[in-house]
C-alpha positions in Angstrom: 23.1 124.1 163.2 21.2 125.0 160.1 18.0 125.3 162.1 19.7 127.7 164.5 20.7 129.8 161.6 17.3 129.9 160.1 15.8 131.2 163.3 18.5 133.8 163.8 18.4 135.2 160.2 14.6 135.8 160.0 13.8 132.9 157.5 11.4 131.2 159.8 8.5 133.5 158.5 9.2 132.2 155.0 9.7 128.5 155.9 6.7 127.4 153.6 7.4 129.7 150.8 8.7 128.4 147.5 12.2 129.8 146.8 11.1 131.0 143.2 11.6 130.3 139.7 11.1 132.2 136.3 7.4 131.6 136.6 7.0 132.0 140.4 8.3 135.1 142.4 9.0 133.2 145.7 11.3 134.7 148.4 13.2 137.9 148.1 16.8 138.3 147.1 18.1 138.9 150.7 16.3 135.7 151.9 17.7 133.7 149.1 21.2 135.0 150.1 20.5 133.8 153.8 19.0 130.6 152.5 22.1 129.7 150.5 24.1 130.0 153.6 21.7 127.7 155.7 22.0 125.2 152.8 25.8 125.0 153.2 25.4 124.4 156.9 23.2 121.3 156.4 26.4 119.1 156.0 28.1 120.5 159.2 31.3 121.7 157.4 34.5 122.4 159.1 35.4 125.0 156.6 32.8 127.6 155.3 33.7 129.7 152.2 31.4 132.8 151.7 31.5 135.3 148.8 29.9 138.4 150.0 27.2 136.9 152.1 25.9 140.2 153.3 25.4 141.7 149.9 21.8 142.7 149.2 21.0 142.6 152.9 19.9 145.5 155.0 22.4 146.5 157.9 20.4 144.6 160.6 20.2 141.4 158.5 23.8 141.6 157.5 24.8 142.1 161.2 22.8 138.8 162.2 24.5 136.9 159.5 28.0 137.9 160.7 27.0 137.3 164.2 26.0 133.7 163.4 29.4 133.3 161.5 31.1 134.5 164.6 29.1 131.9 166.6 30.0 129.1 164.3 33.7 130.0 164.5 33.7 130.3 168.3 31.4 127.5 169.4 31.4 125.0 166.6 35.0 125.1 165.6 34.1 126.2 162.0 36.7 128.1 160.0 34.7 130.8 158.3 36.4 132.7 155.4 34.2 135.4 153.9 34.4 138.4 151.7 32.4 141.3 153.1 30.9 144.2 151.3 31.1 147.4 153.3 31.2 146.0 156.8 29.8 148.3 159.4 31.7 149.0 162.7 29.6 146.4 164.6 30.5 143.7 161.9 34.1 144.7 161.9 34.3 144.2 165.8 33.2 140.5 165.2 36.1 139.6 162.9 39.2 137.7 164.2 41.4 138.4 161.2 41.2 140.7 158.2 42.7 140.8 154.9 43.1 143.6 152.3 44.2 143.1 148.7 44.9 145.5 146.0 45.6 144.4 142.5 46.2 140.8 143.7 48.8 142.2 146.3 48.6 141.5 150.0 48.3 144.9 151.7 47.5 143.6 155.1 46.5 140.4 156.9 46.1 139.9 160.6 44.4 141.4 163.7 41.8 143.9 162.6 42.3 145.9 165.8 45.2 147.6 167.4 47.8 145.9 165.2 46.1 147.3 162.1 45.9 150.7 163.5 49.6 150.6 164.4 50.5 149.5 160.9 48.4 152.2 159.4 50.0 154.7 161.7 53.5 153.5 160.7 53.0 154.2 157.1 51.5 157.6 157.6 47.8 156.7 157.0 46.2 157.0 160.4 42.5 156.4 160.8 40.7 159.6 161.2 38.5 160.0 164.3 34.9 158.6 164.0 36.1 157.0 160.6 35.1 153.4 159.7 38.3 151.4 159.7 37.5 149.2 156.7 36.2 152.2 154.6 39.4 154.1 155.3 41.7 151.2 154.4 39.8 150.7 151.2 40.1 154.4 150.3 43.8 154.2 150.5 44.2 150.9 148.7 41.9 151.3 145.9 43.8 152.4 142.6 40.8 151.9 140.2 40.1 155.6 140.1 43.7 156.9 140.3 44.6 159.4 137.7 48.3 158.9 137.9 50.8 156.3 138.9 51.4 157.9 142.3 48.5 156.0 143.9 50.0 152.7 142.6 53.3 153.6 143.9 51.9 154.2 147.3 50.1 150.9 147.3 53.3 149.2 146.4 55.0 150.8 149.4 52.2 149.7 151.6 52.7 146.0 150.3 56.5 146.2 150.9 56.1 147.6 154.4 53.6 144.9 155.3 56.0 142.2 154.0 58.7 143.6 156.1 56.6 143.8 159.1 55.4 140.1 158.6 59.2 138.9 158.3 60.0 140.8 161.5 57.2 139.1 163.4 58.1 135.8 162.1 61.7 136.2 163.3 60.4 137.2 166.7 58.0 134.3 166.9 60.8 131.8 166.0 62.6 132.9 169.2 59.8 132.2 171.5 59.7 129.3 173.9 59.0 125.8 172.5 56.7 125.0 175.3 54.5 128.0 174.5 54.5 127.0 170.8 53.6 123.4 171.8 50.9 124.5 174.2 49.3 126.7 171.3 49.5 123.9 169.0 47.8 121.5 171.3 45.0 123.9 172.1 44.3 124.6 168.5 43.7 121.0 167.7 41.2 120.4 170.6 37.6 120.0 169.6 34.5 119.6 171.8 33.5 116.0 171.9 29.9 116.8 171.1 30.9 118.5 168.0 33.1 115.8 166.7 30.5 113.1 167.3 28.0 115.1 165.5 30.4 115.2 162.4 30.9 111.4 162.7 27.2 110.6 161.8 27.1 107.8 159.1 26.3 109.1 155.7 23.1 107.8 154.1 23.5 105.0 151.6 23.1 105.1 147.8 19.5 104.0 148.0 18.5 106.6 150.5 20.2 109.3 148.7 18.5 108.3 145.4 15.0 108.2 147.1 15.7 111.7 148.5 16.7 113.1 145.2 13.8 111.4 143.4 11.4 113.0 146.0 13.1 116.5 145.7 13.0 116.4 141.9 9.3 115.5 141.8 8.6 118.4 144.2 10.5 120.7 142.0 8.3 119.7 139.1 5.2 120.3 141.2 6.4 123.6 142.4 7.4 124.8 138.8 4.9 123.3 136.3 6.4 125.6 133.7 9.4 123.0 133.3 7.3 120.6 131.5 4.0 122.5 131.0 5.5 124.8 128.3 6.9 121.8 126.4 3.6 120.0 126.6 1.9 123.0 125.1 4.5 123.1 122.3 4.1 119.6 121.4 0.3 119.6 121.6 -0.1 122.7 119.3 2.5 121.2 116.7 0.8 117.7 116.8 -2.7 119.3 116.4 -1.5 121.1 113.2 0.1 118.1 111.9 -3.0 115.9 112.5 -5.2 118.4 110.8 -2.9 118.8 108.0 -2.9 115.0 107.3 -6.4 114.2 108.4 -7.8 110.8 107.1 -4.5 110.1 105.3 -4.9 106.4 105.7 -2.3 103.5 104.8 -3.0 102.6 101.1 -0.3 102.0 98.8 -0.7 104.8 96.4 2.3 107.0 95.5 0.6 110.1 96.8 -0.3 108.4 100.2 3.2 106.9 100.6 4.7 110.3 99.7 2.5 112.1 102.4 3.3 109.4 105.0 6.9 109.7 104.3 6.8 113.4 104.8 4.8 113.3 108.0 7.0 110.6 109.5 10.2 112.6 108.7 8.7 115.7 110.2 7.7 114.0 113.5 10.8 112.0 113.8 13.1 115.1 113.2 11.3 118.1 114.6 9.6 116.4 117.7 13.2 115.4 118.7 14.6 118.8 117.7 12.1 120.7 120.0 13.8 119.0 123.0 16.4 121.8 122.8 13.8 123.7 124.9 14.9 121.8 128.1 18.5 122.6 127.8 18.3 125.9 129.7 16.8 124.0 132.7 19.7 121.5 132.7 22.3 124.3 132.6 20.5 126.1 135.4 20.4 123.0 137.6 24.1 122.3 136.8 25.3 125.1 139.2 23.3 123.5 142.1 24.5 120.1 141.2 28.3 121.2 141.0 28.0 122.9 144.5 26.1 120.0 146.1 28.5 117.4 144.7 31.5 119.3 145.9 30.0 119.4 149.3 29.6 115.7 149.3 25.7 115.7 149.5 25.5 113.0 146.9 27.5 111.5 144.0 26.9 111.5 140.3 25.2 108.1 139.8 22.2 108.8 142.0 21.9 112.3 140.6 21.8 111.0 137.0 19.5 108.0 137.8 17.0 110.3 139.8 16.8 112.7 136.9 16.2 109.9 134.5 13.3 108.3 136.6 11.7 111.7 137.2 11.9 112.6 133.6 9.9 109.4 132.5 6.3 110.7 133.3 6.9 113.9 131.5 8.6 112.4 128.4 5.8 109.8 128.1 3.2 112.7 128.1 5.4 114.5 125.5 5.1 111.1 123.4 1.5 110.2 123.9 0.0 113.5 123.2 1.4 113.7 119.7 0.6 110.1 119.0 -3.0 110.7 119.8 -3.2 113.8 117.9 -1.4 112.5 114.8 -1.7 108.7 114.4 -5.6 108.6 115.1 -6.6 111.6 112.9 -4.4 110.4 110.1 -6.0 106.8 110.4 -2.4 105.4 110.6 -1.8 101.8 111.9 0.7 100.8 114.4 -0.2 103.1 117.3 1.9 101.2 119.8 4.9 101.0 117.8 4.6 104.7 117.0 4.2 105.6 120.7 7.2 103.6 121.8 9.4 104.9 119.1 8.6 108.4 119.9 9.0 107.9 123.5 12.4 106.3 123.2 13.4 109.1 120.8 12.5 111.8 123.2 14.3 110.0 126.0 17.4 109.9 123.7 17.0 113.6 123.0 16.8 114.5 126.8 19.9 112.5 127.5 21.6 114.2 124.7 20.6 117.7 125.8 21.9 116.8 129.4 25.2 115.9 127.9 25.4 119.2 125.9 24.4 121.1 129.1 27.4 119.5 130.9 29.9 120.6 128.1 28.9 124.1 127.5 29.6 127.2 129.6 26.1 128.9 128.7 22.9 127.7 127.5 22.9 130.1 124.4 26.0 128.2 123.3 24.4 124.8 124.1 21.4 125.7 122.0 23.4 126.8 119.0 25.5 123.5 119.3 22.5 121.3 119.7 20.6 122.9 116.8 23.5 122.5 114.6 24.0 118.8 115.4 20.4 118.1 115.1 20.3 119.8 111.7 23.2 117.6 110.6 21.6 114.6 111.8 18.4 115.4 109.9 20.4 116.0 106.7 21.9 112.5 107.1 18.9 110.4 108.1 17.9 109.3 104.7 15.0 111.6 103.7 16.7 114.3 101.8 19.3 112.0 100.3 19.5 108.1 100.4 22.3 106.3 102.1 24.1 105.2 98.8 24.2 108.8 97.5 25.8 110.2 100.7 29.5 111.1 100.2 31.9 108.7 101.8 33.5 111.5 103.9 30.1 112.1 105.5 28.6 108.7 105.7 29.6 108.5 109.3 26.9 110.9 110.0 24.3 108.5 108.7 25.3 105.9 111.2 25.7 108.1 114.3 22.5 110.1 113.8 19.7 108.8 116.1 17.2 110.2 113.6 18.4 107.6 111.1 17.0 104.6 113.1 13.8 106.5 114.1 13.2 107.2 110.4 13.9 103.7 109.4 11.4 102.2 111.9 8.7 104.6 111.0 9.2 104.0 107.2 9.2 100.2 107.8 6.0 100.1 109.9 3.9 102.8 108.2 4.8 102.6 104.6 6.4 99.1 103.9 5.0 97.1 106.9 
């Protein structure tokens, strides 16, 4: 079904084009709108909810989209509920039911044809000749630009008239023959055998879904190198400056050497982890896609989290080994393997913490502020600025929960006391 939509909506010409990121232009906004509909059709839904699917499209493209929606409803038994922005006459003719709301109140719902025209005529709002019906209805139900309360009163009257019409029609329908009602009910539940068998296909198992997600995430990294490339550049520049600053520091036991090593180890353990905040906007951006695909039943939470963890390993390792090479070797420090392992695990922890923050905040700006505050508190409690015994009892819990504490302890033991 989704391939039919792609062919009928003009997307075949951009089949090999990247959708686009903040670094890559990709396809146009109208193509993205049509692609989002095609993605929803992948799972072959029985109910399709579309919020202004024609917005940003030209009249021809918008009509093709609505025509395919009409095809899904008639031939595939898909219930399509959509809000349309300025529907043309041709689009309006394809609708089975139409609904108009004003201030949250139902002005009309039902047949968009003669029944609607009769209703408007009955309330003295006949549609002018050659006028577009939806435009006319919107003009009489939009109270946003009304200067007085007269418009609101007119809309309330239309709401009351439709409610009365609905009650009258329900009373008439209740008196109809039971056989006719039963016949309509039976016909509404019939589905083509081929369509039902298509929906009964077995869902891929956990392992297959996991492999698919891993492959997709690796492709995403390849198509958008800025996700990890910008961070590698940040870590490389900072590590280079640190390596030059502490060039040939060594491992002797003099007071000045120990003080310098303590400072550099604190700085690395604190600020290399702190810079993981840069990944938070990417997590927040991907959260919307995950939420939609999770609700559609495309995959579950465990395989999504596991795939993100597996795909992040090479990038995090690169973020750990570059500073290790640029700091440990120029500074002539021992314990390169322990330094690399500790920094690697620390950055993995920071990535996991950022994903947790991204799941809790509504916007990445709030997440950055929250993460910066927590990391700042952790740095304060980790034992560099104040030793454990001097931390006030009401803040000692910060010392134990701060990951920075254990990073700093391991660094200090290996590079100053070991």
